[in-house]
ROMARLUM-626021 format. One line per field, with one value per residue (C-alpha): residue number from 0; residue in three letters; chain; x, y, z. Coordinates in nm, 4 decimals, padded with zeros to 6 digits. Each point is the difference from the previous one (the first is absolute). Example, Ala and Ser with C-alpha at 12.3 -4.5 7.8 and 13.67 -1.06 7.14 Angstrom:
REM ROMARLUM-626021
n <- [0, 1]
res <- [ALA, SER]
chain <- [A, A]
u <- [01.2300, 00.1370]
v <- [-00.4500, 00.3440]
w <- [00.7800, -00.0660]
***
This chain:
REM ROMARLUM-626021
n <- [0, 1, 2, 3, 4, 5, 6, 7, 8, 9, 10, 11, 12, 13, 14, 15, 16, 17, 18, 19, 20, 21, 22, 23, 24, 25, 26, 27, 28, 29, 30, 31, 32, 33, 34, 35, 36, 37, 38, 39, 40, 41, 42, 43, 44, 45, 46, 47, 48, 49, 50, 51, 52, 53, 54, 55, 56, 57, 58, 59, 60, 61, 62, 63, 64, 65, 66, 67, 68, 69, 70, 71, 72, 73, 74, 75, 76, 77, 78, 79, 80, 81, 82, 83, 84, 85, 86, 87, 88, 89, 90, 91, 92, 93, 94, 95, 96, 97, 98, 99, 100, 101, 102, 103, 104, 105, 106, 107, 108, 109, 110, 111, 112, 113, 114, 115, 116, 117, 118, 119, 120, 121, 122, 123, 124, 125, 126, 127, 128, 129, 130, 131, 132, 133, 134, 135, 136, 137, 138, 139, 140, 141, 142, 143, 144, 145, 146, 147, 148, 149, 150, 151, 152, 153, 154, 155, 156, 157, 158, 159, 160, 161, 162, 163, 164, 165, 166, 167, 168, 169, 170, 171, 172, 173, 174, 175, 176, 177, 178, 179, 180, 181, 182, 183, 184, 185, 186, 187, 188, 189, 190, 191, 192, 193, 194, 195, 196, 197, 198, 199, 200, 201, 202, 203, 204, 205, 206, 207, 208, 209, 210, 211, 212, 213, 214, 215, 216, 217, 218, 219, 220, 221, 222, 223, 224, 225, 226, 227, 228, 229, 230, 231, 232, 233, 234, 235, 236, 237, 238, 239, 240, 241, 242, 243, 244, 245, 246, 247, 248, 249, 250, 251, 252, 253, 254, 255, 256, 257, 258, 259, 260, 261, 262, 263, 264, 265, 266, 267, 268, 269, 270, 271, 272, 273, 274, 275, 276, 277, 278, 279, 280, 281, 282, 283, 284, 285, 286, 287, 288, 289, 290, 291, 292, 293, 294, 295, 296, 297, 298, 299, 300, 301, 302, 303, 304, 305, 306, 307, 308, 309, 310, 311, 312, 313, 314, 315, 316, 317, 318, 319, 320, 321, 322, 323, 324, 325, 326, 327, 328, 329, 330, 331, 332, 333, 334, 335, 336, 337, 338, 339, 340, 341, 342, 343, 344, 345, 346, 347, 348, 349, 350, 351, 352, 353, 354, 355, 356, 357, 358, 359, 360]
res <- [MET, ASP, ILE, ARG, ASP, THR, HIS, PRO, HIS, SER, LEU, TYR, SER, ALA, GLY, ILE, ASN, PRO, ASN, GLN, CYS, GLY, ASP, LEU, ASP, GLY, MET, LEU, GLU, GLN, VAL, ARG, LYS, ALA, GLY, ALA, GLU, ASP, ASN, ALA, ARG, ALA, MET, ALA, ASP, GLY, GLY, ASP, GLU, LEU, ALA, MET, TYR, SER, THR, LEU, ALA, ILE, ASP, GLU, GLU, ASP, GLU, ALA, GLN, MET, VAL, GLU, ASP, ALA, MET, CYS, PRO, PRO, ASP, ASP, GLU, ILE, GLU, VAL, ALA, LEU, ALA, GLN, LEU, ILE, GLY, PHE, ASP, ALA, LEU, LYS, ASN, GLN, ILE, ARG, GLY, LEU, ARG, ARG, THR, LEU, GLU, MET, ASP, GLY, ASN, LYS, LYS, VAL, VAL, PRO, ARG, HIS, MET, THR, LEU, VAL, GLY, ASN, THR, GLY, THR, ASN, MET, GLU, THR, VAL, ALA, ARG, THR, LEU, LEU, PRO, LEU, LEU, TYR, LYS, MET, GLY, ALA, VAL, LYS, ASN, SER, THR, VAL, VAL, GLU, VAL, SER, ARG, ASP, ASP, MET, ILE, ASP, ARG, LYS, SER, GLU, ALA, ARG, THR, VAL, PHE, LYS, SER, ARG, ARG, VAL, LEU, GLU, LYS, ALA, ALA, GLY, GLY, VAL, LEU, PHE, ILE, ASN, GLU, ALA, TYR, THR, LEU, LEU, PRO, SER, THR, ALA, ARG, PRO, ARG, ALA, ARG, ASP, HIS, GLY, GLY, ALA, ALA, LEU, ARG, GLU, ILE, ALA, ARG, SER, LEU, PRO, THR, GLY, SER, PRO, LEU, ILE, ILE, MET, SER, GLY, ASN, PRO, LYS, ASP, MET, GLN, ARG, ILE, LEU, THR, SER, GLU, ILE, GLY, PHE, LYS, GLY, HIS, PHE, LEU, THR, ARG, LEU, GLU, LEU, PRO, ASP, PRO, THR, PRO, GLN, GLN, ILE, ALA, ARG, THR, PHE, MET, SER, LYS, LEU, ASN, SER, LYS, GLY, LEU, ILE, ALA, GLY, GLU, GLY, VAL, ASN, ILE, PRO, TYR, LEU, ALA, GLU, LEU, ILE, GLU, THR, ASN, THR, ASP, GLU, ASP, TRP, ARG, LEU, ASP, ARG, GLN, VAL, SER, ASP, LEU, LEU, LEU, GLN, GLY, VAL, ARG, ALA, GLU, MET, ARG, LYS, ARG, LEU, GLN, ILE, SER, ASP, ASP, GLU, SER, ARG, SER, SER, ILE, SER, PRO, MET, ARG, LEU, MET, SER, GLY, ALA, THR, GLN, ARG, MET, PRO, SER, LYS, LYS, PRO, GLU, GLU, ILE, TYR, VAL, SER, VAL, GLU, ASP, LEU, GLN, ASN, ALA, ILE, VAL, ASN, GLY, MET]
chain <- [A, A, A, A, A, A, A, A, A, A, A, A, A, A, A, A, A, A, A, A, A, A, A, A, A, A, A, A, A, A, A, A, A, A, A, A, A, A, A, A, A, A, A, A, A, A, A, A, A, A, A, A, A, A, A, A, A, A, A, A, A, A, A, A, A, A, A, A, A, A, A, A, A, A, A, A, A, A, A, A, A, A, A, A, A, A, A, A, A, A, A, A, A, A, A, A, A, A, A, A, A, A, A, A, A, A, A, A, A, A, A, A, A, A, A, A, A, A, A, A, A, A, A, A, A, A, A, A, A, A, A, A, A, A, A, A, A, A, A, A, A, A, A, A, A, A, A, A, A, A, A, A, A, A, A, A, A, A, A, A, A, A, A, A, A, A, A, A, A, A, A, A, A, A, A, A, A, A, A, A, A, A, A, A, A, A, A, A, A, A, A, A, A, A, A, A, A, A, A, A, A, A, A, A, A, A, A, A, A, A, A, A, A, A, A, A, A, A, A, A, A, A, A, A, A, A, A, A, A, A, A, A, A, A, A, A, A, A, A, A, A, A, A, A, A, A, A, A, A, A, A, A, A, A, A, A, A, A, A, A, A, A, A, A, A, A, A, A, A, A, A, A, A, A, A, A, A, A, A, A, A, A, A, A, A, A, A, A, A, A, A, A, A, A, A, A, A, A, A, A, A, A, A, A, A, A, A, A, A, A, A, A, A, A, A, A, A, A, A, A, A, A, A, A, A, A, A, A, A, A, A, A, A, A, A, A, A, A, A, A, A, A, A, A, A, A, A, A, A, A, A, A, A, A, A, A, A, A, A, A, A]
u <- [-02.3419, 00.2001, 00.2117, -00.3132, -00.1039, 00.3371, 00.2180, -00.2247, 00.2662, 00.2373, -00.2662, -00.0668, 00.3739, -00.0016, -00.2904, -00.2539, -00.3387, -00.0285, -00.3802, -00.0089, 00.2266, -00.2492, 00.1847, 00.3064, -00.1836, -00.0935, 00.3630, 00.1215, -00.2537, 00.1191, 00.3636, -00.0902, -00.1845, 00.2938, 00.2384, -00.2209, -00.0068, 00.3804, 00.0299, -00.2391, 00.2078, 00.3183, -00.1510, -00.1264, 00.3579, 00.0786, 00.2141, 00.1493, -00.0073, 00.2205, -00.2183, -00.3064, 00.1701, 00.0154, -00.3794, -00.0679, -00.2478, 00.1637, 00.0064, -00.1343, 00.3381, 00.0247, -00.3620, 00.0562, 00.3051, -00.1936, -00.2748, 00.2599, 00.1681, -00.3334, -00.1117, 00.3285, -00.0585, 00.2664, 00.0481, 00.0524, 00.3770, -00.0331, -00.2469, 00.1980, 00.3132, -00.1856, -00.1381, 00.3586, 00.0406, -00.1105, -00.2139, 00.0596, -00.3692, 00.0237, 00.3042, -00.1705, -00.3039, 00.2256, 00.1465, -00.3467, -00.1094, 00.2992, -00.0868, -00.3597, 00.1181, 00.2326, -00.2674, -00.2549, 00.2559, 00.0826, 00.3693, 00.0291, 00.2207, 00.2127, -00.1755, 00.1617, 00.3284, 00.2121, -00.0605, 00.1432, -00.0129, 00.0283, 00.0086, 00.2076, 00.2756, -00.2202, -00.2552, 00.1762, 00.0248, 00.2356, -00.2184, -00.3078, 00.1802, 00.1243, -00.3563, -00.1500, 00.2583, -00.0712, -00.3734, 00.0417, 00.0791, -00.2850, -00.2392, 00.1300, 00.1669, 00.3310, 00.0979, 00.2222, 00.0613, 00.3436, 00.0437, 00.3258, 00.0627, 00.2845, 00.1350, 00.2532, 00.3064, -00.1489, -00.0188, 00.2972, 00.3643, 00.2183, 00.2814, -00.1729, -00.3255, 00.0446, 00.0210, -00.3128, -00.1885, 00.1064, -00.0930, -00.3405, -00.0790, 00.0847, -00.2503, -00.2720, 00.0670, -00.0122, -00.3444, -00.1414, -00.3586, -00.0315, 00.0278, 00.2947, -00.0191, 00.2392, 00.0198, 00.0628, 00.0252, 00.0616, 00.3569, 00.0777, -00.0399, 00.3166, 00.1135, 00.2554, 00.0947, 00.1648, 00.3014, -00.1232, 00.2485, -00.1589, -00.3645, -00.1327, -00.3594, -00.1139, 00.1226, -00.2013, -00.3111, 00.0334, 00.0198, -00.3112, -00.1788, 00.0841, -00.1712, -00.3200, -00.1950, 00.0320, -00.1629, 00.2519, 00.0946, -00.2793, 00.1921, -00.0968, 00.2025, -00.0210, 00.0919, -00.1404, -00.2532, 00.2174, 00.3048, -00.2094, -00.1618, 00.3445, 00.0561, -00.3449, 00.0142, 00.3566, 00.0812, 00.1619, -00.3127, -00.2194, -00.2979, -00.3229, 00.1301, -00.0690, -00.3731, -00.0736, 00.1078, -00.0195, 00.0178, 00.0743, -00.1591, 00.1977, -00.0548, -00.1934, 00.1326, -00.2623, 00.1325, 00.3603, -00.0976, -00.1731, 00.2972, 00.2340, -00.2132, -00.0013, 00.3797, 00.0283, -00.1896, 00.2036, 00.3189, -00.1350, -00.0482, -00.3089, -00.1735, -00.0066, -00.2741, -00.1179, 00.1813, -00.2819, -00.0826, -00.2008, 00.2685, 00.2853, -00.1818, -00.0462, 00.3641, 00.1170, -00.2319, 00.0971, 00.3767, 00.0647, -00.0655, -00.1993, 00.2711, 00.2601, -00.2113, -00.0298, 00.3774, 00.0579, -00.1081, -00.1327, -00.1100, 00.3491, 00.1694, -00.2316, 00.0681, 00.3761, -00.0388, -00.2144, 00.2476, 00.2828, -00.1955, -00.0715, 00.3712, 00.0783, -00.2653, 00.1172, 00.3637, -00.0881, -00.2066, 00.2854, 00.2508, -00.2261, -00.0658, 00.3717, 00.0710, -00.2812, 00.0744, 00.2413, 00.3028, -00.0240, -00.3578, 00.1007, 00.2708, -00.2362, -00.1759, -00.3353, -00.0572, -00.2509, 00.0708, -00.1112, -00.2511, 00.1439, -00.1994, -00.1265, -00.3588, 00.1173, 00.2135, -00.3051, -00.2396, -00.0089, -00.1027, -00.1552, 00.3289, 00.1874, -00.2280, 00.0269, 00.3771, 00.0365, -00.1910, 00.1749, 00.3530, -00.0001, -00.2447]
v <- [01.8229, 00.2865, -00.2229, -00.1254, 00.3533, 00.1682, -00.2784, -00.2726, -00.0747, -00.1311, -00.2522, -00.1037, -00.0580, -00.2386, -00.1970, 00.1482, 00.1484, 00.3347, -00.0056, -00.2994, 00.1500, 00.1830, -00.0869, -00.1924, -00.3339, 00.0643, 00.0830, -00.3228, -00.2016, 00.1592, -00.0780, -00.3646, -00.0146, 00.1528, -00.2447, -00.2959, 00.1097, 00.0292, -00.3489, -00.1412, 00.1500, -00.1405, -00.3503, 00.0284, 00.0542, -00.3524, 00.0209, -00.2939, -00.0651, 00.2991, 00.2271, -00.1310, 00.0897, 00.3626, 00.0073, -00.0660, 00.2380, 00.3219, 00.0634, 00.3072, 00.1748, -00.0343, 00.1020, 00.3183, 00.0877, -00.0555, 00.2320, 00.2637, -00.0263, 00.0281, 00.3002, 00.1885, 00.3232, -00.0014, 00.3776, 00.0056, -00.0219, -00.0732, -00.2860, -00.1452, -00.0024, -00.1570, -00.2704, -00.1101, -00.1002, -00.3578, -00.0277, 00.2636, 00.0985, 00.1704, 00.1994, 00.1100, 00.1140, 00.2045, 00.1758, 00.0608, 00.1399, 00.2347, 00.1119, 00.0791, 00.1898, 00.2141, 00.0666, 00.1018, 00.2170, 00.1800, -00.0834, 00.2841, -00.2064, -00.3095, -00.3053, -00.2113, 00.1606, -00.3168, -00.3754, -00.3411, -00.3001, -00.3200, -00.3657, -00.3155, -00.0711, -00.1980, 00.2783, 00.1639, 00.3236, 00.1766, -00.0773, 00.1259, 00.3157, 00.0815, -00.0297, 00.2182, 00.2779, 00.1794, -00.0072, 00.2334, 00.2912, -00.0882, 00.0030, 00.3368, -00.1259, 00.1689, 00.3119, -00.1562, -00.3356, -00.0565, -00.3527, -00.0886, -00.3576, -00.0619, -00.2646, 00.0121, 00.0356, 00.3078, 00.1884, -00.1278, 00.0937, -00.2418, 00.2504, 00.2387, 00.1196, 00.3444, -00.1553, -00.2026, 00.3157, 00.1689, -00.3051, -00.0317, 00.3673, -00.0302, -00.2857, 00.2006, 00.3044, -00.2079, -00.1343, 00.3354, 00.0514, -00.3606, -00.3465, -00.1571, -00.3783, -00.1480, -00.3720, -00.2187, 00.3081, -00.2135, -00.0616, 00.3554, -00.1095, -00.0854, -00.3618, -00.2086, -00.1519, 00.3289, 00.1721, 00.2876, 00.2403, -00.0564, -00.0309, 00.3480, -00.0996, 00.2040, 00.3208, -00.0797, -00.0732, 00.3337, 00.1870, -00.1805, 00.0859, 00.3692, 00.0110, -00.1752, 00.3057, 00.1783, -00.2820, 00.0469, -00.2399, -00.2454, -00.2922, -00.3644, -00.2513, -00.3725, -00.3093, -00.2904, 00.0894, -00.0752, 00.1988, 00.2922, 00.0237, 00.0442, 00.3123, 00.1494, -00.0388, 00.1288, 00.3340, 00.1374, 00.1906, -00.2254, -00.0287, 00.1446, 00.0626, -00.3380, -00.0385, -00.1863, -00.3630, -00.1890, -00.3688, -00.2688, -00.3380, -00.3189, -00.1311, -00.3189, -00.2644, 00.1260, 00.3567, -00.1194, -00.1942, 00.3019, 00.2245, -00.2509, -00.0162, 00.3797, 00.0128, -00.2766, 00.2134, 00.3100, -00.1910, -00.0972, -00.3645, -00.2013, -00.2565, -00.3310, -00.2605, -00.0799, 00.2944, 00.1884, 00.1616, -00.2868, -00.2554, 00.2215, 00.0957, -00.3662, -00.0717, 00.2801, -00.0983, -00.3673, 00.0506, 00.2993, 00.0821, 00.3106, 00.1322, -00.0546, 00.1990, 00.2957, 00.0444, 00.0022, 00.1635, -00.3292, 00.1342, 00.1408, -00.3218, -00.2029, 00.2220, -00.0389, -00.3754, -00.0275, 00.1998, -00.2221, -00.3104, 00.1505, 00.0668, -00.3617, -00.1238, 00.2274, -00.0957, -00.3655, 00.0925, 00.2072, -00.2782, -00.2459, 00.2361, 00.0696, -00.3677, -00.0509, 00.2897, -00.0616, 00.2360, 00.0127, 00.1295, 00.2669, 00.1177, 00.0180, 00.3244, -00.1743, -00.0108, 00.2481, 00.2323, -00.1480, 00.1984, 00.1939, -00.2138, -00.3518, -00.0647, -00.2270, 00.2807, 00.1959, -00.2772, -00.1126, -00.3620, -00.1907, -00.1877, 00.3311, 00.0944, -00.3387, -00.0115, 00.3593, -00.0760, -00.3316, 00.1161, 00.3700, 00.0488]
w <- [01.3565, -00.1529, -00.2225, -00.1807, -00.0925, -00.0591, -00.1456, -00.1479, -00.2628, 00.2675, 00.1042, -00.3598, -00.0539, 00.2968, -00.1479, 00.2421, -00.0922, 00.1864, -00.0315, 00.2328, 00.2706, 00.2168, 00.3213, 00.1257, -00.0089, -00.3602, -00.0787, 00.1627, -00.1968, -00.3248, 00.0927, 00.0611, -00.3313, -00.1895, 00.1680, -00.0899, -00.3648, -00.0048, 00.1475, -00.2600, -00.2803, 00.1537, 00.0186, -00.3588, -00.1117, 00.1142, 00.3147, 00.1877, 00.3740, 00.0801, -00.2096, 00.1829, 00.3268, -00.1111, -00.0393, 00.3683, 00.1580, 00.1158, 00.3741, 00.1781, -00.0137, -00.3789, -00.0335, 00.1992, -00.2095, -00.3208, 00.1229, 00.0923, -00.3398, -00.1784, 00.2082, -00.0328, -00.1982, -00.2745, 00.0234, 00.3785, 00.0552, 00.3706, -00.0392, -00.2900, 00.2205, 00.2946, -00.2282, -00.0707, 00.3651, 00.0524, 00.3110, 00.2718, 00.0069, 00.3409, -00.1123, -00.3206, 00.1956, 00.2292, -00.3037, -00.1398, 00.3361, 00.0046, -00.3507, 00.0965, 00.3076, -00.2081, -00.2602, 00.2633, 00.1783, -00.3211, 00.0442, 00.2547, 00.2265, -00.0319, 00.1439, 00.1303, 00.1034, 00.0050, -00.0358, 00.0785, -00.2313, 00.2011, -00.0936, 00.0008, -00.2519, -00.2375, -00.0555, -00.2981, 00.1952, -00.2395, -00.3012, 00.1809, 00.1127, -00.3498, -00.1276, 00.2734, 00.0342, -00.3315, 00.0794, 00.2965, -00.2301, -00.2367, 00.2976, 00.1189, 00.3200, -00.0902, -00.1956, -00.2657, -00.1653, 00.1552, 00.1382, 00.1745, 00.1137, 00.2450, 00.2343, 00.2836, -00.2238, -00.1694, 00.3302, 00.1995, -00.0374, 00.1946, 00.0413, 00.2392, 00.1496, -00.1573, -00.3463, 00.0754, 00.0988, -00.3235, -00.2091, 00.1669, -00.0513, -00.3686, -00.0309, 00.1744, -00.2171, -00.3161, 00.0950, 00.1170, -00.1090, -00.1092, 00.1534, 00.1802, 00.0292, 00.2567, -00.0687, 00.3065, 00.2217, 00.3082, -00.1224, 00.1118, 00.3620, 00.1973, -00.0333, 00.1864, -00.3365, -00.1025, 00.1626, 00.2178, -00.1585, -00.3405, 00.1050, -00.0740, -00.0620, 00.2980, -00.1662, -00.3126, 00.2055, 00.1828, -00.3316, -00.1204, 00.3272, -00.0398, -00.3386, 00.1095, 00.1309, -00.3358, -00.1946, -00.2815, -00.1296, 00.0758, 00.1501, -00.0339, 00.2014, -00.0675, 00.1973, 00.1971, 00.2726, 00.3035, -00.1127, -00.1242, 00.3415, 00.1579, -00.2105, 00.0533, 00.3791, 00.0353, 00.1624, -00.3159, -00.1010, -00.2150, 00.2351, -00.1346, -00.3515, -00.1644, 00.0563, -00.3259, -00.0064, -00.3291, 00.0836, -00.2570, 00.0783, -00.0413, -00.3540, -00.0651, -00.2436, -00.2458, 00.0222, -00.0335, -00.3109, -00.1520, 00.0799, -00.1631, -00.3146, -00.0188, 00.0290, -00.2583, -00.2504, 00.0838, -00.0888, -00.3410, 00.0962, -00.0898, 00.2180, -00.1810, -00.0007, 00.3516, 00.1610, 00.1693, 00.3322, 00.1611, -00.0849, 00.1189, 00.3221, 00.0870, -00.0848, 00.2325, 00.2841, -00.0204, -00.0197, 00.2287, 00.3627, 00.0991, 00.2345, -00.2723, -00.2474, 00.2391, 00.0157, -00.3765, -00.3250, -00.1340, -00.3403, -00.0639, 00.1136, -00.2201, -00.3003, 00.0519, 00.0331, -00.3126, -00.2082, 00.1258, -00.1015, -00.3418, -00.0511, 00.0852, -00.2402, -00.2795, 00.0534, -00.0514, -00.3067, -00.1460, 00.0543, -00.1781, -00.2913, -00.0528, -00.0310, -00.2524, -00.2406, -00.2863, -00.0035, -00.3824, 00.0232, 00.2472, -00.2421, -00.2976, -00.0887, -00.0276, 00.3727, 00.1309, 00.2871, 00.3308, 00.2082, 00.2933, 00.2405, -00.0498, 00.1145, 00.2803, 00.1415, 00.1142, 00.0995, 00.3637, 00.0402, 00.2880, 00.0330, 00.0376, 00.2909, 00.1689, -00.0289, 00.1194, 00.3188, 00.0641, -00.0871, 00.0826, 00.2836]
***
């Protein structure tokens, strides 16, 4: 295993002995051992029932992610970026395969020419795309680091078809040599919901089709599988140009929980006692329907709901504190300056999660 020989320090930092990682089974055994030691330390600290819940054995999905995190070379920008994506193993392997192809080819030609990114609404497609797009330049798939992200409104001018053609060409020119990401590209197709006189999506699609043979920019179109197929099989000129399909699987409750915890940390919030991935995954699975989850960004909705519950809790706390503080003390110079944020303003409790799911989802 290359990671054992080239980056043993990354294994040591994860609590894993590289000398005992001769193969994948050995790595998994070391991960289990490290996890058991962490659990023992947590129990020694004297946790209650909720803390004990957090020490439940990790499932295969968590185990695989832990192995990936431990094996990630810290000086490899591409692998570090891929490690930030929770799950999506097949997608990551596609990117790694593309990287190997480019390295073996000596970057003499751009492979692939164009791609589609398909998945349902709840797959965090935009987040995944924004992680992957900069990697294409680092792998040598495009000539420069330009990344342009657009949607229908960025390419369509409602006033006329000629204006739409001009606007679309400007977008293509801006992304030349780099990557153009067209989010929800299927919205460029004609729709009965829009007045025909203002529906100039066809003009934008024709301009995109004209640029496809040149390979510049490299175009990635995203959307759900059914609508994307309508574009690719149309007679506009897309056939044969989008041979690489990056498919995002529907997220499991475990993956949703892990994504939520990641977003929680990125917002500067801290998971309180009992707020952990196993507990949250069970809460999501018990209180939401699978079809409902596929049509929504559940982690974003949950984060919004949790912040709303925290505001409610803090409002009650503020009201109580105002009534208990003496006005004379506030006017005296002896009072110390209050911290910019109280501890409870950044801690997310189990009650916040429960209320967010019951009230907001």
